[in-house]
C-alpha positions in Angstrom: -15.4 5.5 67.9 -14.7 9.3 67.8 -16.7 11.2 65.2 -13.6 12.4 63.3 -12.2 8.9 63.1 -15.6 7.6 61.8 -15.7 10.4 59.3 -12.2 9.6 58.1 -12.9 5.9 57.6 -16.2 6.7 55.8 -14.6 9.3 53.6 -11.8 6.9 52.5 -14.4 4.2 51.8 -16.4 6.7 49.8 -13.2 7.7 47.9 -12.7 4.0 46.9 -16.3 3.6 45.7 -16.1 6.9 43.8 -12.9 5.7 42.2 -14.6 2.6 40.9 -17.5 4.6 39.7 -15.3 7.1 38.0 -13.3 4.4 36.0 -16.6 2.7 34.9 -18.4 5.9 34.0 -15.4 7.2 32.1 -15.4 3.9 30.1 -19.1 4.4 29.3 -18.4 8.0 28.2 -15.8 6.9 25.7 -18.0 4.1 24.3 -21.0 6.2 23.4 -21.1 8.8 20.6 -19.8 12.2 21.4 -22.2 15.0 22.6 -21.5 17.7 20.0 -24.4 20.2 20.7 -26.8 20.9 23.5 -29.9 20.7 21.3 -32.7 18.6 22.6 -32.2 15.7 20.1 -28.5 15.4 20.9 -29.1 15.6 24.6 -31.8 13.0 24.6 -29.7 10.6 22.6 -26.7 11.2 24.8 -28.7 10.7 28.0 -30.6 7.6 26.6 -27.4 5.8 25.6 -25.7 6.7 28.8 -28.5 5.3 31.0 -28.5 2.0 29.1 -24.7 1.5 29.1 -23.7 -1.4 31.5 -20.5 0.3 32.7 -22.5 3.4 33.6 -25.1 1.4 35.4 -22.5 -0.5 37.5 -20.6 2.7 38.1 -23.7 4.4 39.2 -24.4 1.6 41.7 -20.9 2.2 43.2 -21.6 5.9 43.1 -24.8 5.5 45.1 -23.0 3.5 47.7 -20.3 6.1 47.8 -22.8 8.9 48.3 -24.2 7.0 51.4 -20.7 6.7 52.9 -20.0 10.3 51.9 -23.2 11.6 53.6 -22.3 9.7 56.8 -18.8 11.2 56.7 -20.2 14.7 56.2 -22.6 14.3 59.1 -19.9 13.0 61.4 -17.0 15.3 60.5 -16.2 18.7 59.1 -16.4 19.5 55.4 -12.7 20.7 55.6 -11.7 17.1 56.5 -14.0 15.0 54.5 -13.7 16.7 51.1 -9.9 16.7 50.9 -9.9 12.9 51.8 -11.8 12.2 48.6 -8.7 13.3 46.7 -7.3 9.8 47.5 -9.7 8.5 44.9 -7.4 9.6 42.1 -4.8 7.1 43.3 -7.3 4.3 42.8 -9.2 5.6 39.8 -6.3 6.1 37.3 -4.8 2.6 37.6 -8.3 1.1 37.7 -9.2 2.8 34.4 -5.9 1.6 32.9 -6.7 -1.9 34.1 -10.2 -1.9 32.5 -8.5 -1.0 29.2 -5.9 -3.7 29.8 -3.1 -1.1 29.8 -0.3 -0.6 32.3 -0.3 2.8 34.0 2.8 4.9 33.3 5.2 5.4 36.2 5.1 9.2 35.8 1.3 9.1 36.1 1.4 7.0 39.3 4.2 9.2 40.6 2.2 12.4 40.2 -0.9 10.7 41.6 1.2 9.7 44.7 2.5 13.3 44.9 -1.1 14.5 44.9 -2.0 12.1 47.7 1.1 13.0 49.7 0.2 16.7 49.4 -3.2 15.9 50.7 -1.8 14.0 53.7 0.6 16.9 54.5 -2.3 19.4 54.4 -4.5 17.3 56.7 -1.7 16.8 59.3 -0.9 20.5 59.3 -4.4 21.8 59.2 -6.0 19.4 61.8 -9.6 20.5 61.1 -11.9 21.1 64.0 -13.9 18.0 65.2 -17.1 20.0 65.8 -18.7 22.7 63.6 -21.8 24.8 63.6 -23.5 26.3 60.6 -23.1 30.1 60.3 -26.2 32.0 61.2 -25.6 34.9 58.8 -26.9 34.1 55.3 -25.0 36.8 53.5 -21.7 34.8 53.3 -23.6 31.8 52.0 -25.3 33.9 49.3 -22.0 35.5 48.2 -20.2 32.1 48.3 -22.9 30.4 46.2 -22.9 33.3 43.7 -19.1 33.1 43.2 -19.3 29.3 42.9 -22.0 29.5 40.3 -20.1 32.1 38.2 -16.9 30.1 38.4 -18.7 26.9 37.3 -20.4 28.7 34.4 -17.0 30.2 33.3 -15.2 26.9 33.3 -18.1 25.3 31.4 -17.8 28.0 28.8 -14.1 27.5 28.6 -14.4 23.8 28.3 -16.8 24.2 25.3 -14.5 26.5 23.5 -11.3 24.5 23.8 -10.3 20.9 22.9 -8.6 17.8 24.1 -7.1 17.8 27.6 -7.7 21.5 28.1 -11.4 21.0 27.6 -11.4 18.0 29.9 -9.5 20.0 32.5 -11.9 22.9 32.4 -15.0 20.8 32.5 -13.4 18.8 35.3 -12.9 21.9 37.3 -16.6 22.8 36.7 -17.6 19.4 37.8 -15.5 19.6 41.0 -17.0 22.9 41.9 -20.5 21.3 41.5 -19.4 18.4 43.7 -18.3 20.8 46.4 -21.7 22.5 46.3 -23.4 19.1 46.4 -21.3 18.1 49.5 -22.3 21.3 51.3 -26.0 20.7 50.5 -25.7 17.1 51.7 -24.3 18.3 55.0 -27.1 20.8 55.4 -29.8 18.2 54.5 -28.4 15.5 56.8 -28.3 18.0 59.7 -31.9 18.8 59.1 -32.8 15.1 58.7 -31.4 14.2 62.1 -33.1 17.1 63.9 -36.4 17.5 62.1 -36.9 14.6 59.5 -40.2 15.9 58.2 -38.8 19.4 57.7 -36.4 18.1 55.0 -39.1 17.9 52.3 -40.4 21.4 52.9 -37.0 23.1 53.0 -35.3 24.4 49.9 -31.9 22.7 50.4 -33.3 19.3 49.6 -34.6 20.3 46.2 -31.5 22.4 45.3 -29.5 19.3 46.2 -31.4 17.2 43.7 -30.9 19.9 41.0 -27.2 20.5 41.7 -26.6 16.7 42.0 -28.1 16.0 38.6 -26.1 18.9 37.1 -23.0 17.3 38.6 -23.8 13.9 37.1 -24.3 15.5 33.6 -21.1 17.6 33.8 -19.2 14.5 35.0 -20.0 12.5 31.9 -19.4 15.5 29.6 -16.0 16.0 31.2 -15.2 12.3 30.7 -16.1 12.6 27.0 -14.0 15.7 26.5 -10.6 14.0 27.0 -8.5 11.5 28.9 -9.2 10.6 32.5 -5.8 11.9 33.6 -6.9 15.4 32.6 -10.5 15.5 33.9 -10.2 13.5 37.2 -7.3 15.4 38.8 -9.1 18.7 38.0 -12.3 17.4 39.7 -10.6 16.1 42.8 -8.5 19.3 43.2 -11.3 21.8 42.6 -13.7 19.9 44.9 -11.6 20.1 48.2 -10.3 23.6 47.5 -13.8 24.9 47.0 -15.0 22.9 50.0 -12.4 24.4 52.2 -13.7 27.9 51.4 -17.3 26.7 51.9 -16.5 25.0 55.2 -14.8 28.1 56.6 -17.2 30.8 55.2 -20.5 29.0 55.6 -20.1 26.4 58.3 -17.7 28.3 60.5 -15.1 25.6 60.4 -11.6 26.4 61.5 -8.1 25.5 60.3 -4.8 26.0 62.0 -3.1 29.2 60.7 -0.1 29.7 62.9 3.5 28.8 62.7 4.6 25.6 60.8 0.9 24.6 60.4 0.3 27.3 57.8 3.5 26.4 56.0 2.5 22.8 55.9 -1.0 23.7 54.6 0.5 25.8 51.8 3.1 23.1 50.8 0.5 20.4 50.9 -2.0 22.3 48.7 0.8 23.2 46.3 1.7 19.6 46.0 -1.9 18.7 45.2 -2.1 21.4 42.5 1.3 20.4 41.0 0.3 16.7 40.9 -3.1 17.5 39.4 -1.6 19.8 36.7 1.2 17.4 35.9 -1.3 14.5 35.5 -3.5 16.6 33.2 -0.5 17.4 30.9 1.1 14.0 30.9 0.8 12.1 27.6 0.7 8.3 27.4 2.8 6.4 24.8 0.8 6.2 21.5 -1.7 8.8 22.7 -2.3 11.6 20.1 -1.4 15.1 21.1 -4.1 17.6 21.8 -5.2 19.6 18.8 -5.7 23.3 18.8 -9.3 24.4 19.3 -11.1 25.6 16.2 -11.6 29.3 15.8 -14.9 30.7 17.1 -17.7 30.4 14.6 -16.1 27.7 12.6 -18.5 25.4 10.7 -19.4 22.0 12.3 -17.1 20.1 9.8 -14.1 22.2 10.8 -14.9 21.5 14.5 -15.1 17.8 13.8 -11.8 17.8 12.0 -10.3 19.6 15.0 -11.7 16.9 17.2 -14.5 19.1 18.5 -14.8 20.5 21.9 -16.1 17.3 23.3 -13.8 14.6 21.8 -13.5 11.3 23.5 -10.2 10.1 24.8 
């Protein structure tokens, strides 16, 4: 089996596992009390309740299996192919979350999810990522890319904590997606080292940065799920992740995309469809679902924040 074909199959399998994990972890996030501050007591309570929640535990099991398939896909194929394929998870996760709640998914929601997936397919057909890649030798692009990624992630976290409802879920979802993109890049680096020099993995910095960034991604994932409905946070995650991964793949791993003639037009149209589908999903409102409230003014007392739904209200 060709490496690209194997990577494609593994990435789609990982997307399905991540979808199951997402639906279950979102359920656990809506069941436990809201995380209102980042003080030690609140964080400890949030983490403790999360770690004991059955849905989170089962979802994490699916997540671990998905990471295995994801790592195999990243090792076999280019980042610019594998990460966009994970967008298909949104088509599985949204209906699955509705099924867990015993609710029928809306036709508009499914339509925009399919638009998102169709945009992804268009992009992949037009771009035809390279089947073999090599890591760039120059470290300067990696440092610049990592710095920009960290600043963007911090900015969206700040924005998510100062807005409410779907806007908070969307902002925190973007921050989570950026973290997932960084995690995928680190997984690719670590797996490359593992196959060439297994013992060197534990004395090289990427392995330990991978652990730290991975844990941050898990935390942001749950906080984003608590911030608002899944239709707001998930599309933001699965859009930010592949877009950031495309940049990382081209800048750091020296991967190439077709940029001539109709290929470039197809890539632009495909990515535009992905963004439109994701934004439409984040703004769609289900029947009977309360509208998002305006965020409280800065410096408002806790009671005012609570009356406004807080910046981390559950869906």
